C-alpha positions in Angstrom: 210.0 179.7 75.1 209.5 183.0 72.6 212.1 184.8 71.3 211.5 188.7 70.6 213.0 190.5 67.9 213.5 194.2 69.3 214.1 197.0 67.0 217.0 198.3 67.4 217.4 201.5 65.6 215.8 202.2 61.9 216.7 204.6 58.9 214.9 205.0 55.7 217.3 204.9 52.5 216.4 205.8 48.9 217.1 203.3 46.4 220.0 205.0 45.0 221.3 205.3 48.0 220.8 201.0 48.7 222.0 200.0 45.6 225.2 201.9 46.9 225.3 199.8 50.2 224.8 196.7 48.4 227.3 197.3 46.2 229.8 197.4 48.4 228.2 193.7 49.8 228.6 192.5 46.2 232.1 193.8 45.6 233.6 192.2 49.4 231.3 189.0 48.4 233.2 188.6 45.4 236.7 188.9 46.9 235.9 185.5 48.7 235.9 182.7 45.7 233.9 180.4 49.1 230.9 182.7 49.6 227.9 182.9 47.6 225.7 185.2 47.0 222.4 184.3 48.9 219.1 184.2 46.6 217.8 187.6 48.8 221.0 189.3 48.2 221.1 188.6 44.2 217.3 189.1 44.2 217.7 192.7 46.3 220.6 193.9 44.0 218.9 192.9 40.7 215.7 195.1 42.3 217.9 198.1 43.0 219.9 197.9 39.7 216.5 198.1 38.0 214.6 200.2 40.0 217.5 203.6 41.3 217.1 206.0 38.5 218.7 208.8 40.0 222.2 209.1 42.1 222.0 208.9 45.7 222.7 213.0 46.1 220.1 213.6 44.0 217.7 211.3 45.6 218.4 212.6 49.2 218.2 216.6 47.9 214.6 215.0 46.3 213.9 213.9 49.9 215.0 217.1 51.5 212.8 219.4 49.4 209.9 217.4 49.8 210.0 217.2 53.8 209.9 221.2 53.1 206.2 220.7 51.8 203.5 221.0 54.9 202.1 217.4 54.2 205.0 215.2 53.7 206.6 213.5 56.3 209.8 211.7 56.2 208.5 208.2 55.6 206.4 209.6 53.2 209.2 211.8 51.4 211.2 208.2 51.1 208.5 206.7 49.4 208.1 209.1 47.1 211.6 209.6 45.9 211.8 205.7 45.6 208.7 205.9 43.3 208.8 209.1 41.4 205.5 209.4 40.3 204.4 210.6 37.1 200.6 212.0 37.8 198.5 212.1 40.7 197.3 208.6 40.4 200.2 207.2 41.5 201.1 209.8 44.1 197.5 209.1 45.4 198.7 205.9 45.9 201.6 207.0 48.7 199.0 208.4 50.8 196.2 205.9 50.6 196.6 204.5 54.0 196.7 208.0 55.6 193.9 209.6 57.8 193.4 212.3 55.1 193.4 213.3 51.5 195.4 216.0 49.8 193.9 218.7 47.0 194.9 218.4 43.7 196.6 221.6 44.0 199.2 219.8 47.3 199.5 216.8 44.7 200.3 218.8 41.7 202.8 220.6 44.2 204.3 217.8 45.3 204.3 216.5 41.6 206.5 219.3 40.4 209.2 219.1 42.9 209.4 215.3 41.6 209.4 216.8 37.7 212.7 218.7 38.8 214.8 215.5 39.5 212.9 212.8 37.5 
């Protein structure tokens, strides 16, 4: 017997938005003395606290601005917003698995948008 899991819905989030959601979960768990934070949840909270640089509204504005560019799709815009690359090499790593490569001008255009927020 095989149990299949089906993806019902998928939504991309920035690290900042995830931090807000996990803070709510953490506060809810803190109210109940008998509930402990599972290891995975504690590690996720630690991760978002360490790497969330922007406010959620700023991060979403960055994603929106990135999506206005020609070579940036939704998934890639969220990756860029989460990583906040500082140079071309860091940005190229985001596009490493794509079937196309970006020119230096296109990379600089993306980096200029990121620089406005970082």
